[in-house]
N, C-alpha and C positions, 0 to 999 in steps of 0.2 A: 504493500500500500504506500501511497505518497506521504508527504510530510505532515499530515494532520496529527500523527502520533510521534512527531519528532521530538517534542519537548520532554525533558527528563522530569521525573516526578519531584526531584529535589528543587527544581526551579519553579514549579507551579505554586508552591506554598506562598512565596512572596515574589510574584512575577516582576514587579516594578524594579526590584533590585537584582534580578537575574542577569547573568552575562550571556552573550550570544555565543553559540558554538561556532567553530571554524566554518562549517557548512552553511549555517544561518547567515554568517557574515558574507559568505560568497553570494548567497541568494539576494541579500540586501544590496550588495555591490552591483551584481549583474542587472538587477531590476533598475537600479539607479542609473547605470550607464546606458541601459536600453532607453529609459525615459529621457536621458540626456540627448540622444540622437533624435528622438521624436519631438521633443520640445525645441531643440535647435532648428530642426526642419521647419517648424511653424514660426518660431520667433525670428528667424533670419529674414522672413518676408517683411518684417517691420522696418529694420534699417535699410533694406533694399528698396523700400518705397521711395526714398530720396533719389535713388538711381533709376528705377524702372519707370517712374512717372515721366521722366525726361527721355530716357533712352528708347523706350517703346512708344513714346508719345501717346500715353493713355491718360484718361481722366481718373479722378479719385473714385468715381463710381465703378469704373472698370477694374481698378486695383482692388476695391472692396469686394467685387465679385470673385476675383482671383483668390482672395483669402477665404471668402465664404464657400467657394467650390469645395475646398478641402473639408470644411465643417459639415456641409450638407451631405457629401458622400460618406464621411465618417459616421454621421448620424444614421444614415440609411443602412450602412453595412453593419453597424453595431446592433441595430434593431433586428435585422435579418439573422444575424449570428447568435442573438441571445437565446433562441430556442435550442440551439445546439451546444451552447457554451458549457453546460454541465454534463454533457454526454461524452466528452473526450478528455484525455489526459491534458491538463493545462499546459504542460511543457510542449506538447505537440501543437496545441493551439498557438502558443507563443511563437514557435518556429515557423509555422505556416504564415501567419500574418506579418511577421517581421521580414520574411523573405519577400512578400508582396510589397511591403513598405520600401525595401531597398530598390526594387524594380521601379516603383513610382518616382523615387527620389532621383534615380539615374535618368529617367525621362526628363525631369526638371533640369538636370544638369546638361542636357543636350538640346533643350527647347530652342528652336530658331525664331519663334514668333509668339505673340501674346496668346493666340488661340491654342497653339500647341502647349504652352505653359498652363493654360486653363485646364486642358485635358489631363496633363500630367499631374496637376494638383488634385484632380478628381481621383485618379488612380492611387495616388499617395494616401488620400483620405480614406479610401475604401479599406485599405489594409492598416494604415497607421492609426486610424481612429479607434480600432478595437484593442490595440496593444495595452493601452492604459487600463482598461477594464480587466483584461486577463491578468495583468500584474497585480491589480488590487485584489482580485480573487485569490491569487497565490499568497499574497500577504495575509489575507483573512484566514486562509486555510492553515498557514504555518505558525502564525503568531497570535497569542491571546490579546484581548482588548486592552488589558492593563499595560501592555508595552507597545501597543500599536501606534501611539503618538510618537514614540521614539523612532520606530521603524519608518513611519511616514515622514518624520523629520529628516532622516538620512536620505530617503528616496527623493524628498523635496529638494535636497541639495542639487539634484540634477538641473533644476530650473536655474539656480544660481550659477552653477558651473557652466551652463550654456552661455551665461552673460560674461563670466570671467574669462573663459577660454574660447568658446565657440564663436560668439558674436564679434569680438575684436579680431580674431583670426579670419573669420568669414568676411568682415568688412575690409580687412587688409587685402585678402585675396581678390575680393570683388573689385577693389580699386586698382590693383596691379594686374590681375589676370582676367577680369571680366566677371559679371554677376553670376555666370554659370558655376564658377569654381567652388563656392561654398557648398553647393549641393553635391558635387563630386567628392569633396572632402568628407561629407557625411556618409556617402556610400562606402568609401574605403574603411572608415571606422566601423560602420555597421556590419560589414562582412566579418571583421575580426570578432565582434560581439556574438554574431550568429554562430560562429564556430565554437566559442566558449560555452554558449548555452547548450549546443548539441552534445558536446563532449562531457561537460562537468555537471550539468543540472540533473537531478534525479527526477523520476516521474512524479507528478503531483496528481494522484488519481484516487485518493481515499473517498472523495465525494461520489465516485461512480457507484459504490455499494448502496448509496442512499436514493438512487434514482428509481422512479416508478415507471411502469411500462405505459407511457403516454407519448403522443407524437410531439415533435419539436414545436409545432404550432400551438398545441394545447399548453405546453409548458410555458411558452412565451405569453399567451393570453392569461394564464393563471397568475403569472408574475406581475404583468401589467395591471391586472384588476385587483390585486391585493391592496386593501385599504392602507395597511402599514407602509407599503412601498410607495403608494401614490403620494403620500405625504412628503417623502423624500424627493420624488420626481418633480413635484411642484416647486419645492425649494431650490432644486438644482437648476430649474428653468431660468431663474434670475441670477443665480450665483455666478454663472459664466459671463454675464453681461459686461461687467467692468473691463476685463482684459480684452475681450473681443471688440469692444467699442473703442477703447483708447489706444491699445498697443499698435494696431496696424498703421496708424497715422502718427505714431509717436515720433519717429525719426523726422518725418516731413515737417511736423510741428516745431521740433527743436531747431531744425535748420532754417525753416521759413519764417518762424515767428520769434524764436528766442535768440537768434543770432549765433547759433552753434555751427561750427564747420563740420564737414564730413570727417575730417581727421580727429576732431575732438569727441565724436560719438563713441569710439571704442573706449576712451577714458571713462566716460560716464557709465557705460555698460560694465566695464571691468570693476570699478570701485563699488558700484551698486551691487553687483553680483557677489563680490568678495564679502561684503557685510551680510548679505542675505544668506550666503553659504554658511558663514559662521553662526548666524542666528538660528538656522533651521533646526539642528539637533537640540539646541537650548529651548526653543519654542515647543518642540515635540515633548521634551521632558516636562516642561511646565504644564502642558496640556494633560499629561498623565498624572501629575501631582495635584493640580488644582481643579481640573475639569476642563474638558474640551470646549464646552459652550462658553465658559468665562473667557477663554483665550480668543474664541471666535468673535464674541461681542466686542472685546477690547480692541482686537485687530481691525474689526470693521469700523469702529469709531475713529481710530487713527487713520485708516485709509480714506474715509469720507473727508476728513479735514484736509488731508494732503492732496487729494484729487481736486478739491475746490480751489486750493491755493495754486496748484500746478497749472491747471487749465486756464487760469486767469493771468498767468505771467505774460509780460512783454519781454523785450530784450533783457537777458539775465546773465550775470557773471557765471562762469563755469563752476566755481566753487559752490555757489549758492544752489545751482541746479543739481549738483551732485548730492548735497546735503538733503534737499527735498526728495530726490529720487531714492536715496538710502532709506529715509524714514517711511516713504510710501511703500517701498517693496518689503520692508519688515512687516508692515501692516498686511500687505497682500499675502506674504508667506504665512503669517499667523492664521489668516482666514483659510487658506488652502489646507494646511496641515490639520487644523482642528476640525474643519468640515469633513475631510477625508476620514478621520478617525471616527467621527460620529456616524457617517454614512455607512461605513463597513460593519458597524455594530447592529444594523437593522436586519439584514436578510438571514434566513435560515440556511444552514450548510448546504442543503440540497438545491437551493435557489441562487447561490452566490454568483455563479457565472452569469446567469440570465439577468439577475438584478444589476450587476455591475455593467453588463453590456447595454441594458436599456437606459440606465442612469447616464452612462457615457453618451449614448445617442441623444438623450434629452439635452444634455449640455452642449453637444455639437450642433444640434438643430437650433437651439436658442442662441448659441454663439454666432452661427452663420447668419441668422436673421439680424442679430445685433450689429455685426460687421456691415451687412448690406445697408441697414438703417443709418449707421454712422457715415457710410459713404454718401448717403443722400443728404445728411445734415451738413457735413463739412464740404468745403469747396476750396480749390486751389486757384489763386489768382495768377496772372501772368508773371508777377514778381516772385511767386513761390509762397506767398502768404497763405496760411490755412485759416479760412474764415469759419466762424461759429463753433470753434473748439470749446469755449466756455459752456456752450449749450450742452455739449456732450458731458461735461463735468457734472452739471446739474442732473441730467438723466441718470448717469451712473450712480451718483450719490443717493438719489431717490430709490433706485433699485436696491442698493445695499441696505437701506433702512428696512425695506420690506423683507429682505432675506434674513435679517437679524430676528425679526418676529417669527418667520417661518421656521428657522432652526431652533427657536425656543421649544416648539412643539416636537420637533425631531428629537431634541435632547430629552424631552419628557418621555418620549416613547423608548429611548435607549435606557433611561433609568428604570422604567417599569419592567423592561426586559431583564435587566440585571436583578431586580427584585424577584421576578419570577424564578430565575435561576437559583437565587438564594433560598427561596421558599421550597423548591424541589429538594435542595440539599438538606434543609433543616425545616421541616413542616411546622415546628413549634416556635420558630424564631419571630422576632419583631418584623423582619422583612416579609415573612409569610402573612402576618396580620395586615401589614400595610398594603400588600398586593391584593388581598381579598377586598379590603376597603376601597381600593382604587377601582377594581373591576366591578364593584357593586354601585358605583356612582351613577 
């Protein structure tokens, strides 16, 4: 059987203080570097906006659709794959979709025109959009909730690492060798990761013994219609809005509105990513110690404040822009880590793959619509100035407020689930009494 039984009994007694085994460290690392390539493939489109808008002579709306194409195709494939997600070894699922992601990224790296690039982004999204949900299911199978914040914190470092290493290198290559080169760099790295997964990762298949003899479509419908899961899907709808609305035009806004040069962009990404990378594990540990929802609410408040400040900037000194970006991304990182920990605590073991796939699809669809909407709100003038960016800030801030309220109820469901588990373990406990009281409301 796969890693569901990997944990030693000596560690389960006090999971938050347990150390990870060498194999668990490998799993965390390989999932993190896998996410690094996925995130970099998506994030590199943002700084390339300052290049592609001019080089391909396309509008902000067209660029928005190039970003949205990935999101929409990822959402569709995640939804279609969700019915099958719990019927296969998760390692095999990871290998299959990662191979397709490599092919799609290679197509981006040889794209001769806007429409070819648009098609290549669709192919990349079909495969790349599923990988995050497969990785989340693997984490949920292998690690208990009490340490999941720490695990998510380490995996979340992939987002920061993509800024520290990937984006500066990608921008440098794009400037020296052309905008295709960052995608080709990702392909080379991804092939090495694919080999490491194939050779060193053990099967993750313990969930297969829990499956019932139903069709893949029935399994998907059952998961989509579960009231507990719907609550998360609704929250996820707006959770993805912020990044998808602001990031695709972030580089163009920095260059056209804030007076930042293309050569200065890598400095901003490097420093911001360095601080976010250092903060990720600390935030994850804090979420495990104090509660994921508290970290989520605090991170959301910080993000809202910084978004409203950032989107209303005019010409800005480099040092001040770096400070604001660092604080902003610490808030964003806090939201992602804590929300991921809460989300993974909701599904039953037999539904994890389907749940993660559908939840990822919801996020991708919502993000695709958000990017398309952002492309319609903002506009680029002949001088390169991005108009109506402050309007995006207000929309994103409003969405974040709603998400904080939504995740309050998600957190409440997680706590009730923990009480139920405690009640089963000790029927005479206070937790058992509280669970009965909650269920009879």
